[in-house]
C-alpha positions as CSV (number, residue, x, y, z in Angstrom):
1,M,-27.6,3.1,39.1
2,T,-24.6,5.1,40.3
3,D,-25.2,8.8,41.1
4,T,-23.8,10.9,38.3
5,S,-24.6,14.4,39.7
6,A,-20.9,15.2,40.5
7,R,-19.6,14.0,37.1
8,D,-18.9,16.2,34.1
9,F,-19.2,13.2,31.8
10,D,-19.8,9.5,31.9
11,V,-16.8,8.7,29.8
12,V,-13.7,10.8,29.0
13,V,-11.6,9.6,26.1
14,I,-8.0,11.0,25.7
15,G,-6.6,11.1,22.2
16,A,-8.4,11.4,18.8
17,G,-6.5,8.8,16.8
18,P,-8.2,5.6,15.6
19,A,-8.4,4.1,19.1
20,G,-9.8,7.3,20.7
21,G,-12.3,7.9,17.8
22,A,-13.5,4.3,18.0
23,A,-13.8,4.4,21.8
24,A,-15.7,7.6,21.8
25,R,-18.1,6.4,19.2
26,A,-18.7,3.1,20.9
27,A,-19.4,4.8,24.3
28,A,-21.6,7.5,22.8
29,A,-23.6,4.9,20.8
30,A,-24.2,3.0,24.0
31,G,-25.8,6.1,25.5
32,A,-23.0,7.5,27.6
33,R,-22.2,11.2,27.9
34,V,-18.8,11.3,26.2
35,C,-16.0,13.9,26.0
36,L,-13.2,13.2,23.5
37,L,-10.0,15.2,24.2
38,E,-7.3,16.0,21.7
39,R,-4.2,18.1,22.3
40,A,-3.9,19.3,18.7
41,E,-6.3,20.9,16.3
42,L,-7.9,18.6,13.8
43,P,-7.0,17.5,11.2
44,R,-3.4,17.1,12.2
45,Y,-0.5,15.3,10.6
46,K,0.4,11.9,12.1
47,T,3.4,9.8,11.0
48,C,1.8,6.5,9.8
49,G,2.0,4.4,6.6
50,G,-1.8,4.6,6.4
51,G,-2.4,1.1,5.0
52,L,-5.7,-0.5,6.0
53,V,-5.9,-4.3,6.3
54,G,-9.2,-6.1,5.9
55,I,-10.1,-5.9,9.6
56,S,-9.6,-2.1,9.6
57,R,-11.7,-1.7,6.5
58,D,-14.5,-3.7,8.1
59,H,-14.5,-1.6,11.3
60,I,-14.4,1.6,9.3
61,S,-17.4,0.5,7.3
62,A,-19.2,-0.6,10.4
63,A,-18.7,3.0,11.8
64,G,-20.7,4.3,8.9
65,L,-17.8,5.8,7.0
66,D,-17.5,5.5,3.2
67,L,-14.2,3.8,2.6
68,A,-14.4,4.5,-1.1
69,Q,-14.3,8.2,-0.4
70,L,-11.7,7.9,2.4
71,A,-9.2,5.8,0.6
72,R,-6.8,7.6,-1.7
73,V,-5.8,4.3,-3.5
74,E,-6.6,0.6,-3.3
75,V,-3.5,-1.4,-4.0
76,D,-3.7,-4.8,-5.8
77,A,0.0,-5.4,-6.6
78,L,3.0,-5.9,-4.5
79,T,6.7,-5.6,-5.3
80,I,9.0,-7.5,-3.0
81,T,12.8,-6.9,-2.6
82,L,15.5,-8.3,-0.3
83,D,17.6,-5.3,0.7
84,G,16.9,-3.7,-2.6
85,R,17.7,-6.8,-4.7
86,Y,15.8,-9.8,-6.2
87,R,12.8,-7.7,-7.2
88,V,9.6,-9.7,-7.8
89,T,6.1,-8.3,-8.4
90,R,2.9,-10.2,-7.6
91,R,-0.6,-9.1,-8.4
92,R,-4.0,-10.2,-7.2
93,R,-5.8,-12.0,-10.0
94,D,-9.2,-11.0,-8.8
95,G,-8.4,-7.3,-8.7
96,S,-9.4,-7.0,-5.0
97,P,-7.2,-4.8,-2.9
98,I,-4.3,-5.9,-0.7
99,L,-4.5,-2.6,1.2
100,A,-6.5,0.5,1.1
101,M,-4.3,3.6,1.5
102,V,-5.5,6.6,3.5
103,M,-4.0,9.8,4.8
104,R,-4.0,9.6,8.6
105,P,-5.3,13.2,9.2
106,E,-8.3,12.3,7.0
107,L,-8.9,9.0,8.6
108,D,-8.7,10.4,12.2
109,A,-10.9,13.3,11.3
110,A,-13.5,11.0,9.8
111,L,-13.5,8.8,12.9
112,V,-13.9,11.8,15.2
113,D,-16.8,13.0,13.0
114,A,-18.4,9.6,13.5
115,A,-18.0,9.9,17.3
116,R,-19.4,13.4,17.2
117,A,-22.4,12.2,15.2
118,A,-23.0,9.5,17.8
119,G,-23.2,12.2,20.4
120,A,-19.7,12.7,21.7
121,E,-18.4,16.2,22.6
122,V,-15.0,16.9,21.1
123,R,-12.5,19.3,22.6
124,T,-9.3,20.0,20.7
125,S,-6.2,22.0,21.8
126,T,-6.6,20.4,25.2
127,V,-3.5,19.1,27.0
128,V,-4.0,16.4,29.6
129,T,-1.4,16.6,32.4
130,A,-2.4,13.7,34.6
131,V,-5.0,10.9,35.0
132,R,-6.0,9.3,38.3
133,D,-8.7,7.1,39.8
134,D,-11.0,8.8,42.2
135,G,-12.3,5.7,44.1
136,P,-16.0,4.9,44.0
137,D,-16.8,8.3,42.5
138,G,-15.0,7.7,39.2
139,A,-11.8,9.1,37.6
140,V,-10.2,12.5,37.2
141,V,-8.5,14.0,34.1
142,E,-6.3,17.0,34.9
143,I,-6.2,19.6,32.1
144,R,-3.5,22.2,31.6
145,G,-4.9,25.7,32.1
146,G,-8.4,24.4,32.8
147,P,-10.6,22.7,35.4
148,D,-10.3,19.0,36.0
149,L,-12.8,16.7,34.3
150,R,-14.6,14.0,36.3
151,A,-16.0,10.9,34.7
152,S,-17.3,7.4,35.6
153,A,-14.5,5.9,33.4
154,V,-11.5,7.2,31.4
155,V,-10.2,5.6,28.2
156,G,-6.5,6.5,27.5
157,A,-5.9,6.4,23.7
158,D,-3.1,9.1,23.8
159,G,-0.4,7.2,22.0
160,T,3.1,6.0,22.9
161,S,3.7,8.8,25.4
162,S,0.4,8.3,27.1
163,R,-0.3,9.9,30.5
164,A,-3.0,7.3,31.0
165,A,-0.5,4.5,30.2
166,S,1.9,5.8,32.8
167,Y,-0.9,5.8,35.4
168,V,-2.0,2.3,34.5
169,G,1.6,1.0,34.5
170,V,1.7,-0.3,30.9
171,R,5.0,-2.3,30.3
172,C,6.5,-2.7,26.8
173,D,9.3,-5.0,25.9
174,Q,9.8,-4.0,22.2
175,V,10.5,-0.5,21.1
176,D,11.0,0.3,17.4
177,V,11.8,3.4,15.4
178,G,10.0,4.3,12.2
179,L,11.4,6.8,9.7
180,E,9.1,8.0,7.1
181,A,8.5,10.7,4.4
182,E,5.6,11.8,2.3
183,L,7.0,12.7,-1.1
184,K,5.3,14.8,-3.8
185,A,5.5,12.6,-6.9
186,P,5.4,14.0,-10.4
187,A,2.9,12.3,-12.8
188,E,5.4,9.9,-14.4
189,I,6.5,8.6,-11.0
190,A,3.0,8.4,-9.6
191,A,2.0,6.4,-12.6
192,R,4.8,4.0,-12.0
193,W,3.4,3.2,-8.6
194,E,-0.3,3.3,-9.4
195,R,-2.1,0.6,-7.4
196,R,1.3,-1.0,-6.5
197,M,3.1,-1.0,-3.2
198,L,6.6,-2.2,-2.3
199,L,8.0,-4.1,0.7
200,D,11.7,-4.4,1.2
201,W,13.1,-7.0,3.7
202,G,15.8,-4.8,5.2
203,P,19.5,-5.3,6.1
204,V,19.0,-4.5,9.8
205,P,17.7,-7.6,11.7
206,G,13.9,-7.4,11.9
207,S,13.6,-4.3,9.8
208,Y,11.7,-3.6,6.6
209,G,10.9,-0.7,4.2
210,W,7.9,0.3,2.2
211,I,6.4,2.4,-0.5
212,F,2.7,3.1,-0.2
213,P,1.2,5.0,-3.1
214,K,-1.5,7.6,-2.5
215,G,-2.1,9.3,-5.9
216,D,0.4,12.1,-6.3
217,V,1.9,11.3,-2.9
218,L,4.2,8.4,-2.0
219,T,4.6,7.4,1.6
220,V,8.1,5.9,2.0
221,G,9.6,4.6,5.2
222,V,11.5,2.0,7.2
223,I,11.0,0.5,10.6
224,G,13.2,-1.5,12.9
225,A,14.6,-1.8,16.5
226,R,15.3,1.5,18.2
227,D,18.6,0.2,19.5
228,D,19.7,0.0,15.9
229,G,19.0,3.7,15.4
230,P,22.1,4.8,13.4
231,A,21.8,1.7,11.1
232,M,18.1,2.4,10.6
233,R,18.9,6.0,9.6
234,A,21.5,4.8,7.1
235,Y,19.0,2.2,5.7
236,Y,16.3,4.8,5.3
237,E,18.5,7.2,3.4
238,R,19.9,4.5,1.2
239,F,16.4,3.0,0.6
240,V,15.0,6.4,-0.6
241,T,18.1,7.0,-2.8
242,Q,18.1,3.5,-4.4
243,L,14.4,4.0,-5.4
244,G,15.3,7.2,-7.2
245,L,13.1,9.3,-4.9
246,A,15.7,11.3,-3.0
247,G,15.2,14.4,-5.1
248,L,11.4,14.6,-4.7
249,P,9.9,17.3,-2.5
250,R,9.3,16.1,1.1
251,L,5.9,17.2,2.3
252,H,6.7,15.6,5.7
253,D,9.8,13.8,7.0
254,S,9.6,12.5,10.5
255,G,10.2,9.7,12.9
256,H,8.2,8.0,15.5
257,L,8.5,5.2,18.1
258,T,6.3,2.2,18.4
259,R,6.1,0.2,21.7
260,V,4.8,-3.3,22.0
261,R,3.0,-4.5,25.1
262,A,4.8,-7.0,27.3
263,D,3.0,-10.2,28.1
264,G,0.9,-9.7,31.3
265,S,1.1,-5.9,31.2
266,P,-1.9,-4.2,32.7
267,V,-4.4,-2.4,30.5
268,R,-6.6,-1.2,33.3
269,R,-6.2,0.5,36.7
270,G,-9.4,1.2,38.6
271,R,-11.6,3.2,36.3
272,V,-8.9,4.0,33.8
273,L,-8.5,1.8,30.7
274,V,-5.9,2.1,27.9
275,A,-6.3,1.1,24.2
276,G,-4.3,1.2,21.0
277,D,-0.8,2.5,21.1
278,A,-1.2,3.7,24.7
279,A,-1.7,0.0,25.6
280,G,1.2,-1.2,23.3
281,L,-1.3,-3.1,21.2
282,L,0.1,-3.6,17.7
283,D,1.6,-6.5,15.7
284,P,5.2,-7.1,16.8
285,W,6.4,-8.1,13.4
286,T,4.7,-5.7,11.0
287,R,4.1,-3.0,13.6
288,E,0.6,-2.6,12.1
289,G,-1.4,-0.7,14.7
290,I,-4.6,0.7,13.1
291,S,-6.6,-2.5,13.2
292,F,-5.5,-3.1,16.8
293,A,-6.5,0.5,17.7
294,L,-9.9,0.3,16.2
295,R,-10.7,-3.0,17.9
296,S,-9.3,-2.2,21.3
297,G,-10.8,1.3,21.2
298,R,-14.3,-0.2,20.6
299,L,-13.8,-2.7,23.4
300,A,-12.7,0.0,25.8
301,G,-15.4,2.4,24.9
302,A,-18.1,-0.2,25.3
303,A,-16.6,-1.3,28.7
304,A,-16.5,2.4,29.9
305,A,-20.1,3.0,28.9
306,A,-21.2,-0.1,30.7
307,A,-19.4,1.0,33.8
308,A,-21.1,4.4,33.6
309,G,-24.4,2.6,33.5
310,G,-23.5,0.7,36.7
311,D,-21.9,-2.4,35.4
312,L,-18.5,-2.2,37.0
313,G,-17.8,-5.8,36.0
314,A,-17.3,-4.5,32.5
315,L,-14.1,-2.9,33.7
316,D,-13.0,-6.1,35.4
317,A,-13.6,-8.0,32.2
318,Y,-11.7,-5.6,29.9
319,P,-8.2,-7.1,30.4
320,A,-9.5,-10.6,29.6
321,R,-11.2,-9.3,26.5
322,V,-8.0,-7.7,25.3
323,E,-6.1,-10.9,25.9
324,A,-8.7,-13.0,24.1
325,V,-8.7,-10.7,21.0
326,F,-5.0,-9.9,20.7
327,G,-3.0,-12.3,22.8
328,T,-2.5,-15.1,20.2
329,E,-2.0,-12.5,17.5
330,M,0.8,-10.8,19.4
331,T,2.4,-14.1,20.4
332,A,2.4,-15.2,16.7
333,G,3.9,-11.8,15.7
334,R,6.7,-12.2,18.1
335,T,7.5,-15.7,16.8
336,L,7.5,-14.4,13.2
337,L,9.6,-11.4,14.1
338,K,12.2,-13.6,15.7
339,L,12.4,-15.9,12.7
340,Y,12.4,-13.0,10.2
341,G,15.2,-11.3,12.1
342,R,17.3,-14.3,11.7
343,R,16.3,-15.4,8.2
344,P,14.8,-12.6,6.1
345,E,15.6,-14.5,2.9
346,V,13.0,-17.2,4.0
347,M,10.3,-14.5,4.0
348,H,11.4,-13.3,0.6
349,G,11.4,-16.9,-0.8
350,L,8.0,-17.6,0.7
351,M,6.4,-14.5,-0.8
352,S,8.2,-14.4,-4.1
353,A,8.8,-18.1,-5.1
354,L,6.9,-20.6,-3.0
355,P,3.6,-21.6,-4.8
356,G,0.7,-20.2,-2.8
357,G,3.0,-18.0,-0.7
358,F,1.5,-14.7,-2.0
359,S,-2.0,-16.1,-1.8
360,L,-1.5,-17.0,1.9
361,F,-0.1,-13.5,2.5
362,T,-3.2,-11.9,1.0
363,R,-5.6,-14.2,3.0
364,I,-3.9,-13.0,6.2
365,I,-4.1,-9.4,5.2
366,D,-7.7,-9.8,4.3
367,G,-8.5,-11.4,7.6
368,R,-9.5,-14.7,6.1
369,S,-6.6,-16.4,8.0
370,T,-4.2,-15.4,10.7
371,V,-0.5,-15.8,11.4
372,A,-1.4,-17.6,14.6
373,R,-3.5,-20.1,12.7
374,Q,-0.8,-20.8,10.2
375,L,1.9,-21.2,12.8
376,G,-0.3,-23.7,14.6
377,R,-0.3,-26.1,11.7
378,P,1.9,-29.2,12.6
379,G,4.1,-29.0,9.5
380,V,4.6,-25.2,9.9
381,T,5.4,-25.7,13.6
382,R,8.2,-28.1,12.8
383,I,9.6,-25.8,10.1
384,V,9.6,-22.8,12.4
385,A,11.3,-24.8,15.1
386,A,14.0,-25.9,12.8
387,L,14.7,-22.4,11.4
388,S,14.7,-20.9,14.8
389,R,17.6,-23.1,16.1
């Protein structure tokens, strides 16, 4: 067993989003002395659609959280449009949800509470200025206005502007901009969107828009390539106006960047691991990141706790685990984004008109199938190759 007398903690986790909360809980549940650092006070607003796919729901339930209390709405109907036209609505016949809708401040706070219940110490209003490996003795986290923290291992889950990611050398080859508002909806508009979401295949290549209902709040946004920033801003404003929502009070109106990890990018340097957005782990097409954050956070927390117990091989194994869990998913997402960027009308036809298209979509969202599995089917492979020419 490694000497721990000079360490403040076994594991320090930076960032209290889904990846950080999952990492801190996993490490604490494994018996490690854990400190979870967050630069803001909790709960704090976070720009995010807040839609939970099946894998996210499973991980949240496994953390001991009551999803029925956490979810504002469970959506079982989907309206699909192509740049605001050709509107089609599909509904799940069994009434089971397509997505569970949450408010990110509430989700993050609940995950932090679960980490605290597992034994993690939580420190908010704590700004990390640097992270570095400290050789055989562990790793160091530098704190603004406070003493350094020393740990056997550090998990960086501090988002797209991560200090830990800079230290590790994470490389991203896709950067997107999301523009989003939370709108206060009067009763008649809230009723119109009750249990129904909208996806719009956007006019900017690779872009799409959404409405996610959350009771008397509607989350409305668009996402697409950062390089198309002015076109994305125009799409956003037109999208909100076309939906008749421009006059609603805006509780929040903000933008954010998402960064997708390049193939072969490191996710570990010495005793420092990165997870979630800090590692660039999200779906390249949908830009869905919560399920990636929860899974990678749990993997990182478990590896860090094992290292604190003397199993340094767990750190060596972490990059391979990340690749095994996320590699094929992200490759498939890139393939689909490329095809969608060229032929958005194909996606609209698949979802709105092709027999079985909506059912396939819900199976993927539920986690009963994957995009990678579907793209691997011989007939689908040939079709994708033909459409990609």
